[in-house]
C-alpha positions, 0 to 999 in steps of 0.5 A: 136189137143187139144194143138193147140186149146188151143194155138189158144184160148190163142192167141185170148184172149191175142190179145183181152187183147192187144186191151183193153190195148191200149184202156185204155192207149189211154184214159189215154193219152187223159185225161192227155193231156186235164188235162195239157191243162186246168191246164197249158194253153198248146196248143194241138199238136196232132202229138207230143202227138201221138209220145209221146204215141207210144214211151212211151207205153210198152206191158205188160206180157202174164199173164196180157194180159190174164187177160185183154182179159178175162175182155174184153170178160166179159164186152162184154158178160155182155153188150149184156146180159143186152140188152137181147141178147147174140151174137145176139141171143134173150134170152127167158124170163123164168118167172116160175121155170118150164114150158114154156118161156114167150115171149112178151113185158116187160113194163118198164120205157123206154116204160111206157109213151106210155102205160100210154097214152093208159090207160089214153085214155081208162079210160076216163069216165070209158069207155074202148074205146080201141082195144083188143090188147091195152086192154092187154097193158093197164092191163100190164101197171096197173100191172107195175104201181102197182109195178109188173114186167109185160110182155104182151105176144106175140099175137100168141101162148100165151097159154091162157095168155095175161099178166104175172106179178110178185111181191115178187116172186109170179107169176100171169098169166092173161087172158084179155077179152074186152067183152060187154057181160058176160064172161063165163067159157072158160076164166077161163079155159084158165087162169088156163091152161096158168098158169100151162103151164108157171109154174106160181102161180095164174091165173087171169081173167080181163074183161071189163064187168062181169062174168056168175054164172058158171064162178064165180063158176069155178073161186072159185073152181080153185083159179082164181082171177076174176076182173071186170069193176068196179074193174078196175076203182077202180084200175086205181084210186088207184094203191094199190087196186090190192093188196086188190083184190089179198088178198081177193081172 
């Protein structure tokens, strides 16, 4: 049974190698034909070129086909992995060294312009005219703009965190609160719980207003960084201001 399985696997890999070999050979033939056309003013004769290609091609030995087959599999696997998928199964982003996997939207070059517009609109006249969901994306974008790797977590089952940011191997769990009133101890507790659950380093709470005295006391005792409305405005004007906030805390 094992011999048949190995034999079948060997056949599949060699077959994939043969496909890759033909693709490389065909590409080489096309490039060579185009080179002859532009350098010798030859006209394209498709039938003649195809006949020459078929008659001149030779199948390599089994070992070479095995190598090409493995190369073919590696290229496909690598390409799918780069798209955050392997065989059409989405990979969960493991941010912390331990704890739960972070699932959400990564702020990156391809979508940064969208979140830049959201942030710019929200920051007009320093008033956060934005929905609670877009406030999270705004904070995620501000971290991205400051050089962090930033992920806005999914809306449900986020375990108390709205954004996860990473910079120089330091991982931050962020709770975002779009409040008009003072933020209490619950936000600090959520940030601390989420940071522990995801295996991160530092909890942060960012709000559009300010904090109660009890919340500030709990933040200081738990090592939680608190960022209020005034600090967000300064951060928006100066991307490096976040590093002062994190260092001071």
